[in-house]
N, C-alpha and C positions, 0 to 999 in steps of 0.2 A: 295888396288888398285882393280878396277873392272877387273875380269878375262876375260870378254867378250870384253873389250876395245881393240882396235888395238894398237899394239906397235908403239910408235912414230918413230921407226927406221925400221919398216916393209916397204919393198920396194913398195908394193902395196898401202899401206896407204900414203906413200910419194907421189907417182904418182897421186893418187886420190886427195890429198890435193892440189898439184900443178895444176891439171886440174881445180879444183874448184876455185882456186885463179885466174887463167887465165880467166875463165868464168866471174868471178866477175869484173875483170879489164875491160873486153870487154863490160860488161853491163854498168859499170860506164862511160866509154868513149862514149857509145851510148847515154846515158842519158845526158851527158854534151854537146853533139852535137844537142840536141833538140828532140830526139825521133821521127824521121821523119816518121816512119811507124805506128804510134799509131792509125791512122784512118783506116788502112787496115783491112778487115775482115780476118778471119783465113784461109779460102780457098785461098785467094789471097796471104797471107803471105807464106803459104806452097808452092804454085806454084812459087812465086818469089824466095824463098830460093833454091828450086830445080834448077831453071834456073841459079841462082847466083853460086851455087856449080859447075854446069856443065861448066859455063863460066870461072870460076877460074881454073878448071882442064884443060881446053883447052889452056888458056893463063894466067899463074900465074902472077898477077899484084896486087900491094897493094890496088888499088881502088876496084878491084873485091873482094879481100879478105875482105875489110872493109864492102862492101855491104853484103856479106855472113854473116859476124860476126854480123852486125847490125840487119839483119832479124832474126838470131838466138837469139839475145838478146831480141828482141821484143816478140818472141815466149816464151822465158823463163820468161819474165816479166808477161806474161799471164798464167804462170804455165803449158806451153805446151812444148813438145819436138820437135825438128826439125825432119822432116820426112826422117830420114836416110835410111829407107828401100827403098825409091824411087831412091836413088843414090848409093846404095850399090854396084851394078854392075859397075857403072862408077868409083867408088873409087877403086874397085878391079882391073879393067882394067888398071887404071892409075898406080897403085902400081906394076902391072906385067910389065909395060913398063919402070919403073924406073930402071936405071942401078945400080949395086952394089955400085959403088963409090959415086953416088949421095945419095943413101940410107944411106950409112955410114956417109956421111957429115951431113945429116939431123939428124941422131941419135946423133952424137956428139954435134950438136947445141942444141937439146932438153936436152941432158944430162947437158950441161953447164947451160942452163936456170934453170933446176931443182937444180943444185948445188947452183946457185945464190939465188934461192928461199929458200933453206935450210939454207944458211948463214943468210938470212933476218930473218927467224923465230927463228933461234938459237941465234941471236944477243941480245944485252942487251935490256931489257924492258924499254920503255920510259915513 
């Protein structure tokens, strides 16, 4: 066994695999809907993604989340990262405003999703 490989039960490896899986699902969904941002230039994509994140932070709604995810998927398809640095302060401010009960609820939801993901990958091979 390769000693440098991550242990399949390493919590960090599990979270990274889960995030990669969610990213791939979002990209597949975006492609299935027709890749509506394919014609935008990179500057416009970045600006629109920043605006989408700020809009979602102000009023969390599924359509705003989808816009944000679709713009991020288009950037990933081009081999680019979303400009997180431009919204880092917005994200930190929102996090600071979130009460402890809501934060715990979110953590439980993500933990359930990771558990479901683990059961999927540990399940029988088809």
